[in-house]
mmCIF entry with sequence, helices, sheets and N, C-alpha, C, O atoms, coordinates in Angstrom:
data_MODEL
# 
_entry.id   MODEL 
# 
_entity.id                         1 
_entity.type                       polymer 
_entity.pdbx_number_of_molecules   1 
# 
_entity_poly.entity_id                      1 
_entity_poly.type                           'polypeptide(L)' 
_entity_poly.nstd_linkage                   no 
_entity_poly.nstd_monomer                   no 
_entity_poly.pdbx_seq_one_letter_code       MATKKYDEDLKKMIVELYENKKPICEIKREYGIPEATLYRWIKEYGKIKR 
_entity_poly.pdbx_seq_one_letter_code_can   MATKKYDEDLKKMIVELYENKKPICEIKREYGIPEATLYRWIKEYGKIKR 
_entity_poly.pdbx_strand_id                 A 
# 
loop_
_entity_poly_seq.entity_id 
_entity_poly_seq.num 
_entity_poly_seq.mon_id 
_entity_poly_seq.hetero 
1 1  MET n 
1 2  ALA n 
1 3  THR n 
1 4  LYS n 
1 5  LYS n 
1 6  TYR n 
1 7  ASP n 
1 8  GLU n 
1 9  ASP n 
1 10 LEU n 
1 11 LYS n 
1 12 LYS n 
1 13 MET n 
1 14 ILE n 
1 15 VAL n 
1 16 GLU n 
1 17 LEU n 
1 18 TYR n 
1 19 GLU n 
1 20 ASN n 
1 21 LYS n 
1 22 LYS n 
1 23 PRO n 
1 24 ILE n 
1 25 CYS n 
1 26 GLU n 
1 27 ILE n 
1 28 LYS n 
1 29 ARG n 
1 30 GLU n 
1 31 TYR n 
1 32 GLY n 
1 33 ILE n 
1 34 PRO n 
1 35 GLU n 
1 36 ALA n 
1 37 THR n 
1 38 LEU n 
1 39 TYR n 
1 40 ARG n 
1 41 TRP n 
1 42 ILE n 
1 43 LYS n 
1 44 GLU n 
1 45 TYR n 
1 46 GLY n 
1 47 LYS n 
1 48 ILE n 
1 49 LYS n 
1 50 ARG n 
# 
_struct_asym.id          A 
_struct_asym.entity_id   1 
# 
loop_
_struct_conf.conf_type_id 
_struct_conf.id 
_struct_conf.pdbx_PDB_helix_id 
_struct_conf.beg_label_comp_id 
_struct_conf.beg_label_asym_id 
_struct_conf.beg_label_seq_id 
_struct_conf.pdbx_beg_PDB_ins_code 
_struct_conf.end_label_comp_id 
_struct_conf.end_label_asym_id 
_struct_conf.end_label_seq_id 
_struct_conf.pdbx_end_PDB_ins_code 
_struct_conf.beg_auth_comp_id 
_struct_conf.beg_auth_asym_id 
_struct_conf.beg_auth_seq_id 
_struct_conf.end_auth_comp_id 
_struct_conf.end_auth_asym_id 
_struct_conf.end_auth_seq_id 
_struct_conf.pdbx_PDB_helix_class 
_struct_conf.details 
_struct_conf.pdbx_PDB_helix_length 
HELX_P HELX_P1 AA1 GLU A 8  ? GLU A 19 ? GLU A 8  GLU A 19 1 ? 12 
HELX_P HELX_P2 AA2 ILE A 24 ? TYR A 31 ? ILE A 24 TYR A 31 1 ? 8  
HELX_P HELX_P3 AA3 GLU A 35 ? TYR A 45 ? GLU A 35 TYR A 45 1 ? 11 
# 
_struct_conf_type.id          HELX_P 
_struct_conf_type.criteria    ? 
_struct_conf_type.reference   ? 
# 
loop_
_atom_site.group_PDB 
_atom_site.id 
_atom_site.type_symbol 
_atom_site.label_atom_id 
_atom_site.label_alt_id 
_atom_site.label_comp_id 
_atom_site.label_asym_id 
_atom_site.label_entity_id 
_atom_site.label_seq_id 
_atom_site.pdbx_PDB_ins_code 
_atom_site.Cartn_x 
_atom_site.Cartn_y 
_atom_site.Cartn_z 
_atom_site.occupancy 
_atom_site.B_iso_or_equiv 
_atom_site.pdbx_formal_charge 
_atom_site.auth_seq_id 
_atom_site.auth_comp_id 
_atom_site.auth_asym_id 
_atom_site.auth_atom_id 
_atom_site.pdbx_PDB_model_num 
ATOM 1   N N  . MET A 1 1  ? 13.628 0.250   -27.350 1.00 0.00 ? 1  MET A N  1 
ATOM 2   C CA . MET A 1 1  ? 13.926 0.421   -25.943 1.00 0.00 ? 1  MET A CA 1 
ATOM 3   C C  . MET A 1 1  ? 15.107 -0.477  -25.573 1.00 0.00 ? 1  MET A C  1 
ATOM 4   O O  . MET A 1 1  ? 15.136 -1.650  -25.944 1.00 0.00 ? 1  MET A O  1 
ATOM 5   N N  . ALA A 1 2  ? 16.061 0.061   -24.856 1.00 0.00 ? 2  ALA A N  1 
ATOM 6   C CA . ALA A 1 2  ? 17.251 -0.684  -24.472 1.00 0.00 ? 2  ALA A CA 1 
ATOM 7   C C  . ALA A 1 2  ? 16.932 -1.656  -23.336 1.00 0.00 ? 2  ALA A C  1 
ATOM 8   O O  . ALA A 1 2  ? 16.124 -1.362  -22.455 1.00 0.00 ? 2  ALA A O  1 
ATOM 9   N N  . THR A 1 3  ? 17.574 -2.800  -23.376 1.00 0.00 ? 3  THR A N  1 
ATOM 10  C CA . THR A 1 3  ? 17.414 -3.795  -22.323 1.00 0.00 ? 3  THR A CA 1 
ATOM 11  C C  . THR A 1 3  ? 18.432 -3.523  -21.233 1.00 0.00 ? 3  THR A C  1 
ATOM 12  O O  . THR A 1 3  ? 19.612 -3.314  -21.513 1.00 0.00 ? 3  THR A O  1 
ATOM 13  N N  . LYS A 1 4  ? 17.971 -3.527  -19.982 1.00 0.00 ? 4  LYS A N  1 
ATOM 14  C CA . LYS A 1 4  ? 18.885 -3.313  -18.866 1.00 0.00 ? 4  LYS A CA 1 
ATOM 15  C C  . LYS A 1 4  ? 19.636 -4.597  -18.577 1.00 0.00 ? 4  LYS A C  1 
ATOM 16  O O  . LYS A 1 4  ? 19.092 -5.693  -18.711 1.00 0.00 ? 4  LYS A O  1 
ATOM 17  N N  . LYS A 1 5  ? 20.876 -4.453  -18.185 1.00 0.00 ? 5  LYS A N  1 
ATOM 18  C CA . LYS A 1 5  ? 21.697 -5.590  -17.785 1.00 0.00 ? 5  LYS A CA 1 
ATOM 19  C C  . LYS A 1 5  ? 21.828 -5.548  -16.268 1.00 0.00 ? 5  LYS A C  1 
ATOM 20  O O  . LYS A 1 5  ? 22.156 -4.515  -15.686 1.00 0.00 ? 5  LYS A O  1 
ATOM 21  N N  . TYR A 1 6  ? 21.568 -6.679  -15.647 1.00 0.00 ? 6  TYR A N  1 
ATOM 22  C CA . TYR A 1 6  ? 21.647 -6.760  -14.197 1.00 0.00 ? 6  TYR A CA 1 
ATOM 23  C C  . TYR A 1 6  ? 22.772 -7.698  -13.800 1.00 0.00 ? 6  TYR A C  1 
ATOM 24  O O  . TYR A 1 6  ? 22.973 -8.741  -14.422 1.00 0.00 ? 6  TYR A O  1 
ATOM 25  N N  . ASP A 1 7  ? 23.502 -7.322  -12.764 1.00 0.00 ? 7  ASP A N  1 
ATOM 26  C CA . ASP A 1 7  ? 24.589 -8.106  -12.219 1.00 0.00 ? 7  ASP A CA 1 
ATOM 27  C C  . ASP A 1 7  ? 24.045 -9.404  -11.615 1.00 0.00 ? 7  ASP A C  1 
ATOM 28  O O  . ASP A 1 7  ? 22.977 -9.403  -11.003 1.00 0.00 ? 7  ASP A O  1 
ATOM 29  N N  . GLU A 1 8  ? 24.766 -10.494 -11.782 1.00 0.00 ? 8  GLU A N  1 
ATOM 30  C CA . GLU A 1 8  ? 24.312 -11.788 -11.263 1.00 0.00 ? 8  GLU A CA 1 
ATOM 31  C C  . GLU A 1 8  ? 24.143 -11.766 -9.742  1.00 0.00 ? 8  GLU A C  1 
ATOM 32  O O  . GLU A 1 8  ? 23.234 -12.406 -9.212  1.00 0.00 ? 8  GLU A O  1 
ATOM 33  N N  . ASP A 1 9  ? 25.004 -11.041 -9.044  1.00 0.00 ? 9  ASP A N  1 
ATOM 34  C CA . ASP A 1 9  ? 24.875 -10.943 -7.584  1.00 0.00 ? 9  ASP A CA 1 
ATOM 35  C C  . ASP A 1 9  ? 23.563 -10.259 -7.199  1.00 0.00 ? 9  ASP A C  1 
ATOM 36  O O  . ASP A 1 9  ? 22.917 -10.658 -6.231  1.00 0.00 ? 9  ASP A O  1 
ATOM 37  N N  . LEU A 1 10 ? 23.171 -9.240  -7.946  1.00 0.00 ? 10 LEU A N  1 
ATOM 38  C CA . LEU A 1 10 ? 21.901 -8.560  -7.683  1.00 0.00 ? 10 LEU A CA 1 
ATOM 39  C C  . LEU A 1 10 ? 20.737 -9.523  -7.902  1.00 0.00 ? 10 LEU A C  1 
ATOM 40  O O  . LEU A 1 10 ? 19.799 -9.564  -7.106  1.00 0.00 ? 10 LEU A O  1 
ATOM 41  N N  . LYS A 1 11 ? 20.802 -10.288 -8.974  1.00 0.00 ? 11 LYS A N  1 
ATOM 42  C CA . LYS A 1 11 ? 19.742 -11.258 -9.261  1.00 0.00 ? 11 LYS A CA 1 
ATOM 43  C C  . LYS A 1 11 ? 19.587 -12.241 -8.105  1.00 0.00 ? 11 LYS A C  1 
ATOM 44  O O  . LYS A 1 11 ? 18.474 -12.505 -7.651  1.00 0.00 ? 11 LYS A O  1 
ATOM 45  N N  . LYS A 1 12 ? 20.695 -12.772 -7.637  1.00 0.00 ? 12 LYS A N  1 
ATOM 46  C CA . LYS A 1 12 ? 20.661 -13.747 -6.544  1.00 0.00 ? 12 LYS A CA 1 
ATOM 47  C C  . LYS A 1 12 ? 20.147 -13.113 -5.257  1.00 0.00 ? 12 LYS A C  1 
ATOM 48  O O  . LYS A 1 12 ? 19.402 -13.747 -4.509  1.00 0.00 ? 12 LYS A O  1 
ATOM 49  N N  . MET A 1 13 ? 20.536 -11.875 -4.994  1.00 0.00 ? 13 MET A N  1 
ATOM 50  C CA . MET A 1 13 ? 20.085 -11.180 -3.795  1.00 0.00 ? 13 MET A CA 1 
ATOM 51  C C  . MET A 1 13 ? 18.576 -10.959 -3.837  1.00 0.00 ? 13 MET A C  1 
ATOM 52  O O  . MET A 1 13 ? 17.896 -11.113 -2.822  1.00 0.00 ? 13 MET A O  1 
ATOM 53  N N  . ILE A 1 14 ? 18.058 -10.601 -4.999  1.00 0.00 ? 14 ILE A N  1 
ATOM 54  C CA . ILE A 1 14 ? 16.621 -10.364 -5.143  1.00 0.00 ? 14 ILE A CA 1 
ATOM 55  C C  . ILE A 1 14 ? 15.843 -11.669 -4.995  1.00 0.00 ? 14 ILE A C  1 
ATOM 56  O O  . ILE A 1 14 ? 14.778 -11.686 -4.377  1.00 0.00 ? 14 ILE A O  1 
ATOM 57  N N  . VAL A 1 15 ? 16.363 -12.762 -5.556  1.00 0.00 ? 15 VAL A N  1 
ATOM 58  C CA . VAL A 1 15 ? 15.712 -14.073 -5.384  1.00 0.00 ? 15 VAL A CA 1 
ATOM 59  C C  . VAL A 1 15 ? 15.713 -14.461 -3.907  1.00 0.00 ? 15 VAL A C  1 
ATOM 60  O O  . VAL A 1 15 ? 14.743 -15.033 -3.410  1.00 0.00 ? 15 VAL A O  1 
ATOM 61  N N  . GLU A 1 16 ? 16.790 -14.153 -3.218  1.00 0.00 ? 16 GLU A N  1 
ATOM 62  C CA . GLU A 1 16 ? 16.860 -14.447 -1.786  1.00 0.00 ? 16 GLU A CA 1 
ATOM 63  C C  . GLU A 1 16 ? 15.805 -13.657 -1.014  1.00 0.00 ? 16 GLU A C  1 
ATOM 64  O O  . GLU A 1 16 ? 15.187 -14.186 -0.090  1.00 0.00 ? 16 GLU A O  1 
ATOM 65  N N  . LEU A 1 17 ? 15.597 -12.408 -1.383  1.00 0.00 ? 17 LEU A N  1 
ATOM 66  C CA . LEU A 1 17 ? 14.535 -11.619 -0.747  1.00 0.00 ? 17 LEU A CA 1 
ATOM 67  C C  . LEU A 1 17 ? 13.187 -12.293 -0.935  1.00 0.00 ? 17 LEU A C  1 
ATOM 68  O O  . LEU A 1 17 ? 12.400 -12.395 0.006   1.00 0.00 ? 17 LEU A O  1 
ATOM 69  N N  . TYR A 1 18 ? 12.921 -12.755 -2.154  1.00 0.00 ? 18 TYR A N  1 
ATOM 70  C CA . TYR A 1 18 ? 11.668 -13.447 -2.460  1.00 0.00 ? 18 TYR A CA 1 
ATOM 71  C C  . TYR A 1 18 ? 11.533 -14.721 -1.619  1.00 0.00 ? 18 TYR A C  1 
ATOM 72  O O  . TYR A 1 18 ? 10.473 -14.997 -1.059  1.00 0.00 ? 18 TYR A O  1 
ATOM 73  N N  . GLU A 1 19 ? 12.611 -15.479 -1.543  1.00 0.00 ? 19 GLU A N  1 
ATOM 74  C CA . GLU A 1 19 ? 12.576 -16.736 -0.793  1.00 0.00 ? 19 GLU A CA 1 
ATOM 75  C C  . GLU A 1 19 ? 12.411 -16.499 0.713   1.00 0.00 ? 19 GLU A C  1 
ATOM 76  O O  . GLU A 1 19 ? 11.965 -17.381 1.447   1.00 0.00 ? 19 GLU A O  1 
ATOM 77  N N  . ASN A 1 20 ? 12.777 -15.305 1.151   1.00 0.00 ? 20 ASN A N  1 
ATOM 78  C CA . ASN A 1 20 ? 12.581 -14.937 2.559   1.00 0.00 ? 20 ASN A CA 1 
ATOM 79  C C  . ASN A 1 20 ? 11.256 -14.221 2.771   1.00 0.00 ? 20 ASN A C  1 
ATOM 80  O O  . ASN A 1 20 ? 11.079 -13.482 3.739   1.00 0.00 ? 20 ASN A O  1 
ATOM 81  N N  . LYS A 1 21 ? 10.325 -14.453 1.845   1.00 0.00 ? 21 LYS A N  1 
ATOM 82  C CA . LYS A 1 21 ? 8.920  -14.018 1.953   1.00 0.00 ? 21 LYS A CA 1 
ATOM 83  C C  . LYS A 1 21 ? 8.666  -12.542 1.698   1.00 0.00 ? 21 LYS A C  1 
ATOM 84  O O  . LYS A 1 21 ? 7.631  -12.021 2.116   1.00 0.00 ? 21 LYS A O  1 
ATOM 85  N N  . LYS A 1 22 ? 9.585  -11.848 1.019   1.00 0.00 ? 22 LYS A N  1 
ATOM 86  C CA . LYS A 1 22 ? 9.303  -10.469 0.634   1.00 0.00 ? 22 LYS A CA 1 
ATOM 87  C C  . LYS A 1 22 ? 8.371  -10.507 -0.577  1.00 0.00 ? 22 LYS A C  1 
ATOM 88  O O  . LYS A 1 22 ? 8.673  -11.196 -1.552  1.00 0.00 ? 22 LYS A O  1 
ATOM 89  N N  . PRO A 1 23 ? 7.261  -9.795  -0.543  1.00 0.00 ? 23 PRO A N  1 
ATOM 90  C CA . PRO A 1 23 ? 6.303  -9.836  -1.661  1.00 0.00 ? 23 PRO A CA 1 
ATOM 91  C C  . PRO A 1 23 ? 6.888  -9.314  -2.979  1.00 0.00 ? 23 PRO A C  1 
ATOM 92  O O  . PRO A 1 23 ? 7.656  -8.352  -3.002  1.00 0.00 ? 23 PRO A O  1 
ATOM 93  N N  . ILE A 1 24 ? 6.504  -9.973  -4.063  1.00 0.00 ? 24 ILE A N  1 
ATOM 94  C CA . ILE A 1 24 ? 6.947  -9.580  -5.416  1.00 0.00 ? 24 ILE A CA 1 
ATOM 95  C C  . ILE A 1 24 ? 6.628  -8.111  -5.674  1.00 0.00 ? 24 ILE A C  1 
ATOM 96  O O  . ILE A 1 24 ? 7.449  -7.391  -6.242  1.00 0.00 ? 24 ILE A O  1 
ATOM 97  N N  . CYS A 1 25 ? 5.437  -7.658  -5.261  1.00 0.00 ? 25 CYS A N  1 
ATOM 98  C CA . CYS A 1 25 ? 5.053  -6.264  -5.537  1.00 0.00 ? 25 CYS A CA 1 
ATOM 99  C C  . CYS A 1 25 ? 6.022  -5.274  -4.888  1.00 0.00 ? 25 CYS A C  1 
ATOM 100 O O  . CYS A 1 25 ? 6.309  -4.225  -5.465  1.00 0.00 ? 25 CYS A O  1 
ATOM 101 N N  . GLU A 1 26 ? 6.527  -5.596  -3.699  1.00 0.00 ? 26 GLU A N  1 
ATOM 102 C CA . GLU A 1 26 ? 7.501  -4.711  -3.036  1.00 0.00 ? 26 GLU A CA 1 
ATOM 103 C C  . GLU A 1 26 ? 8.848  -4.744  -3.759  1.00 0.00 ? 26 GLU A C  1 
ATOM 104 O O  . GLU A 1 26 ? 9.485  -3.707  -3.942  1.00 0.00 ? 26 GLU A O  1 
ATOM 105 N N  . ILE A 1 27 ? 9.271  -5.927  -4.164  1.00 0.00 ? 27 ILE A N  1 
ATOM 106 C CA . ILE A 1 27 ? 10.549 -6.044  -4.880  1.00 0.00 ? 27 ILE A CA 1 
ATOM 107 C C  . ILE A 1 27 ? 10.481 -5.267  -6.193  1.00 0.00 ? 27 ILE A C  1 
ATOM 108 O O  . ILE A 1 27 ? 11.410 -4.533  -6.533  1.00 0.00 ? 27 ILE A O  1 
ATOM 109 N N  . LYS A 1 28 ? 9.375  -5.431  -6.933  1.00 0.00 ? 28 LYS A N  1 
ATOM 110 C CA . LYS A 1 28 ? 9.195  -4.704  -8.203  1.00 0.00 ? 28 LYS A CA 1 
ATOM 111 C C  . LYS A 1 28 ? 9.308  -3.204  -7.982  1.00 0.00 ? 28 LYS A C  1 
ATOM 112 O O  . LYS A 1 28 ? 10.017 -2.509  -8.710  1.00 0.00 ? 28 LYS A O  1 
ATOM 113 N N  . ARG A 1 29 ? 8.606  -2.718  -6.977  1.00 0.00 ? 29 ARG A N  1 
ATOM 114 C CA . ARG A 1 29 ? 8.567  -1.283  -6.715  1.00 0.00 ? 29 ARG A CA 1 
ATOM 115 C C  . ARG A 1 29 ? 9.935  -0.762  -6.273  1.00 0.00 ? 29 ARG A C  1 
ATOM 116 O O  . ARG A 1 29 ? 10.380 0.280   -6.754  1.00 0.00 ? 29 ARG A O  1 
ATOM 117 N N  . GLU A 1 30 ? 10.603 -1.469  -5.370  1.00 0.00 ? 30 GLU A N  1 
ATOM 118 C CA . GLU A 1 30 ? 11.890 -1.013  -4.843  1.00 0.00 ? 30 GLU A CA 1 
ATOM 119 C C  . GLU A 1 30 ? 12.992 -0.995  -5.900  1.00 0.00 ? 30 GLU A C  1 
ATOM 120 O O  . GLU A 1 30 ? 13.796 -0.064  -5.944  1.00 0.00 ? 30 GLU A O  1 
ATOM 121 N N  . TYR A 1 31 ? 13.032 -2.018  -6.747  1.00 0.00 ? 31 TYR A N  1 
ATOM 122 C CA . TYR A 1 31 ? 14.145 -2.172  -7.670  1.00 0.00 ? 31 TYR A CA 1 
ATOM 123 C C  . TYR A 1 31 ? 13.796 -1.817  -9.111  1.00 0.00 ? 31 TYR A C  1 
ATOM 124 O O  . TYR A 1 31 ? 14.684 -1.751  -9.961  1.00 0.00 ? 31 TYR A O  1 
ATOM 125 N N  . GLY A 1 32 ? 12.513 -1.589  -9.397  1.00 0.00 ? 32 GLY A N  1 
ATOM 126 C CA . GLY A 1 32 ? 12.107 -1.222  -10.746 1.00 0.00 ? 32 GLY A CA 1 
ATOM 127 C C  . GLY A 1 32 ? 12.324 -2.320  -11.772 1.00 0.00 ? 32 GLY A C  1 
ATOM 128 O O  . GLY A 1 32 ? 12.671 -2.056  -12.923 1.00 0.00 ? 32 GLY A O  1 
ATOM 129 N N  . ILE A 1 33 ? 12.113 -3.563  -11.336 1.00 0.00 ? 33 ILE A N  1 
ATOM 130 C CA . ILE A 1 33 ? 12.329 -4.713  -12.206 1.00 0.00 ? 33 ILE A CA 1 
ATOM 131 C C  . ILE A 1 33 ? 10.978 -5.277  -12.625 1.00 0.00 ? 33 ILE A C  1 
ATOM 132 O O  . ILE A 1 33 ? 10.106 -5.465  -11.776 1.00 0.00 ? 33 ILE A O  1 
ATOM 133 N N  . PRO A 1 34 ? 10.782 -5.551  -13.909 1.00 0.00 ? 34 PRO A N  1 
ATOM 134 C CA . PRO A 1 34 ? 9.504  -6.111  -14.366 1.00 0.00 ? 34 PRO A CA 1 
ATOM 135 C C  . PRO A 1 34 ? 9.197  -7.463  -13.716 1.00 0.00 ? 34 PRO A C  1 
ATOM 136 O O  . PRO A 1 34 ? 10.099 -8.250  -13.428 1.00 0.00 ? 34 PRO A O  1 
ATOM 137 N N  . GLU A 1 35 ? 7.915  -7.709  -13.494 1.00 0.00 ? 35 GLU A N  1 
ATOM 138 C CA . GLU A 1 35 ? 7.483  -8.935  -12.825 1.00 0.00 ? 35 GLU A CA 1 
ATOM 139 C C  . GLU A 1 35 ? 7.941  -10.190 -13.570 1.00 0.00 ? 35 GLU A C  1 
ATOM 140 O O  . GLU A 1 35 ? 8.380  -11.155 -12.945 1.00 0.00 ? 35 GLU A O  1 
ATOM 141 N N  . ALA A 1 36 ? 7.841  -10.182 -14.885 1.00 0.00 ? 36 ALA A N  1 
ATOM 142 C CA . ALA A 1 36 ? 8.258  -11.355 -15.673 1.00 0.00 ? 36 ALA A CA 1 
ATOM 143 C C  . ALA A 1 36 ? 9.743  -11.646 -15.471 1.00 0.00 ? 36 ALA A C  1 
ATOM 144 O O  . ALA A 1 36 ? 10.152 -12.805 -15.412 1.00 0.00 ? 36 ALA A O  1 
ATOM 145 N N  . THR A 1 37 ? 10.542 -10.591 -15.365 1.00 0.00 ? 37 THR A N  1 
ATOM 146 C CA . THR A 1 37 ? 11.976 -10.748 -15.135 1.00 0.00 ? 37 THR A CA 1 
ATOM 147 C C  . THR A 1 37 ? 12.218 -11.374 -13.767 1.00 0.00 ? 37 THR A C  1 
ATOM 148 O O  . THR A 1 37 ? 13.053 -12.269 -13.632 1.00 0.00 ? 37 THR A O  1 
ATOM 149 N N  . LEU A 1 38 ? 11.493 -10.909 -12.757 1.00 0.00 ? 38 LEU A N  1 
ATOM 150 C CA . LEU A 1 38 ? 11.640 -11.474 -11.409 1.00 0.00 ? 38 LEU A CA 1 
ATOM 151 C C  . LEU A 1 38 ? 11.335 -12.962 -11.399 1.00 0.00 ? 38 LEU A C  1 
ATOM 152 O O  . LEU A 1 38 ? 12.083 -13.748 -10.817 1.00 0.00 ? 38 LEU A O  1 
ATOM 153 N N  . TYR A 1 39 ? 10.241 -13.352 -12.040 1.00 0.00 ? 39 TYR A N  1 
ATOM 154 C CA . TYR A 1 39 ? 9.882  -14.771 -12.061 1.00 0.00 ? 39 TYR A CA 1 
ATOM 155 C C  . TYR A 1 39 ? 10.911 -15.608 -12.821 1.00 0.00 ? 39 TYR A C  1 
ATOM 156 O O  . TYR A 1 39 ? 11.155 -16.760 -12.463 1.00 0.00 ? 39 TYR A O  1 
ATOM 157 N N  . ARG A 1 40 ? 11.515 -15.038 -13.867 1.00 0.00 ? 40 ARG A N  1 
ATOM 158 C CA . ARG A 1 40 ? 12.566 -15.756 -14.599 1.00 0.00 ? 40 ARG A CA 1 
ATOM 159 C C  . ARG A 1 40 ? 13.788 -15.971 -13.703 1.00 0.00 ? 40 ARG A C  1 
ATOM 160 O O  . ARG A 1 40 ? 14.377 -17.051 -13.701 1.00 0.00 ? 40 ARG A O  1 
ATOM 161 N N  . TRP A 1 41 ? 14.165 -14.941 -12.944 1.00 0.00 ? 41 TRP A N  1 
ATOM 162 C CA . TRP A 1 41 ? 15.294 -15.079 -12.024 1.00 0.00 ? 41 TRP A CA 1 
ATOM 163 C C  . TRP A 1 41 ? 14.995 -16.101 -10.937 1.00 0.00 ? 41 TRP A C  1 
ATOM 164 O O  . TRP A 1 41 ? 15.867 -16.884 -10.559 1.00 0.00 ? 41 TRP A O  1 
ATOM 165 N N  . ILE A 1 42 ? 13.776 -16.095 -10.439 1.00 0.00 ? 42 ILE A N  1 
ATOM 166 C CA . ILE A 1 42 ? 13.387 -17.050 -9.405  1.00 0.00 ? 42 ILE A CA 1 
ATOM 167 C C  . ILE A 1 42 ? 13.517 -18.471 -9.946  1.00 0.00 ? 42 ILE A C  1 
ATOM 168 O O  . ILE A 1 42 ? 13.980 -19.374 -9.249  1.00 0.00 ? 42 ILE A O  1 
ATOM 169 N N  . LYS A 1 43 ? 13.107 -18.654 -11.181 1.00 0.00 ? 43 LYS A N  1 
ATOM 170 C CA . LYS A 1 43 ? 13.217 -19.983 -11.812 1.00 0.00 ? 43 LYS A CA 1 
ATOM 171 C C  . LYS A 1 43 ? 14.680 -20.384 -11.991 1.00 0.00 ? 43 LYS A C  1 
ATOM 172 O O  . LYS A 1 43 ? 15.041 -21.539 -11.765 1.00 0.00 ? 43 LYS A O  1 
ATOM 173 N N  . GLU A 1 44 ? 15.518 -19.434 -12.397 1.00 0.00 ? 44 GLU A N  1 
ATOM 174 C CA . GLU A 1 44 ? 16.928 -19.717 -12.667 1.00 0.00 ? 44 GLU A CA 1 
ATOM 175 C C  . GLU A 1 44 ? 17.761 -19.891 -11.399 1.00 0.00 ? 44 GLU A C  1 
ATOM 176 O O  . GLU A 1 44 ? 18.595 -20.792 -11.314 1.00 0.00 ? 44 GLU A O  1 
ATOM 177 N N  . TYR A 1 45 ? 17.527 -19.019 -10.413 1.00 0.00 ? 45 TYR A N  1 
ATOM 178 C CA . TYR A 1 45 ? 18.418 -18.958 -9.248  1.00 0.00 ? 45 TYR A CA 1 
ATOM 179 C C  . TYR A 1 45 ? 17.785 -19.443 -7.950  1.00 0.00 ? 45 TYR A C  1 
ATOM 180 O O  . TYR A 1 45 ? 18.468 -19.560 -6.932  1.00 0.00 ? 45 TYR A O  1 
ATOM 181 N N  . GLY A 1 46 ? 16.504 -19.720 -7.977  1.00 0.00 ? 46 GLY A N  1 
ATOM 182 C CA . GLY A 1 46 ? 15.798 -20.042 -6.744  1.00 0.00 ? 46 GLY A CA 1 
ATOM 183 C C  . GLY A 1 46 ? 16.128 -21.408 -6.177  1.00 0.00 ? 46 GLY A C  1 
ATOM 184 O O  . GLY A 1 46 ? 16.401 -22.363 -6.903  1.00 0.00 ? 46 GLY A O  1 
ATOM 185 N N  . LYS A 1 47 ? 16.094 -21.467 -4.849  1.00 0.00 ? 47 LYS A N  1 
ATOM 186 C CA . LYS A 1 47 ? 16.295 -22.735 -4.147  1.00 0.00 ? 47 LYS A CA 1 
ATOM 187 C C  . LYS A 1 47 ? 14.972 -23.467 -4.014  1.00 0.00 ? 47 LYS A C  1 
ATOM 188 O O  . LYS A 1 47 ? 14.940 -24.696 -3.952  1.00 0.00 ? 47 LYS A O  1 
ATOM 189 N N  . ILE A 1 48 ? 13.893 -22.723 -3.969  1.00 0.00 ? 48 ILE A N  1 
ATOM 190 C CA . ILE A 1 48 ? 12.559 -23.313 -3.866  1.00 0.00 ? 48 ILE A CA 1 
ATOM 191 C C  . ILE A 1 48 ? 12.099 -23.621 -5.285  1.00 0.00 ? 48 ILE A C  1 
ATOM 192 O O  . ILE A 1 48 ? 11.851 -22.713 -6.077  1.00 0.00 ? 48 ILE A O  1 
ATOM 193 N N  . LYS A 1 49 ? 11.990 -24.875 -5.590  1.00 0.00 ? 49 LYS A N  1 
ATOM 194 C CA . LYS A 1 49 ? 11.556 -25.267 -6.928  1.00 0.00 ? 49 LYS A CA 1 
ATOM 195 C C  . LYS A 1 49 ? 10.056 -25.532 -6.919  1.00 0.00 ? 49 LYS A C  1 
ATOM 196 O O  . LYS A 1 49 ? 9.532  -26.193 -6.022  1.00 0.00 ? 49 LYS A O  1 
ATOM 197 N N  . ARG A 1 50 ? 9.378  -25.005 -7.929  1.00 0.00 ? 50 ARG A N  1 
ATOM 198 C CA . ARG A 1 50 ? 7.917  -25.162 -7.992  1.00 0.00 ? 50 ARG A CA 1 
ATOM 199 C C  . ARG A 1 50 ? 7.564  -26.392 -8.779  1.00 0.00 ? 50 ARG A C  1 
ATOM 200 O O  . ARG A 1 50 ? 6.385  -26.700 -8.947  1.00 0.00 ? 50 ARG A O  1 
# 
């Protein structure tokens, strides 16, 4: 299976949606991005550090 490549601007925009309280389940459904990928982007690009 081929790995999708995502633009860095898209990654940052999606992390911003998460940080503005958009639920992960909605982001996954809207953009078709795996949950593990979303959490990796949040870790890499997020302003809110856990």
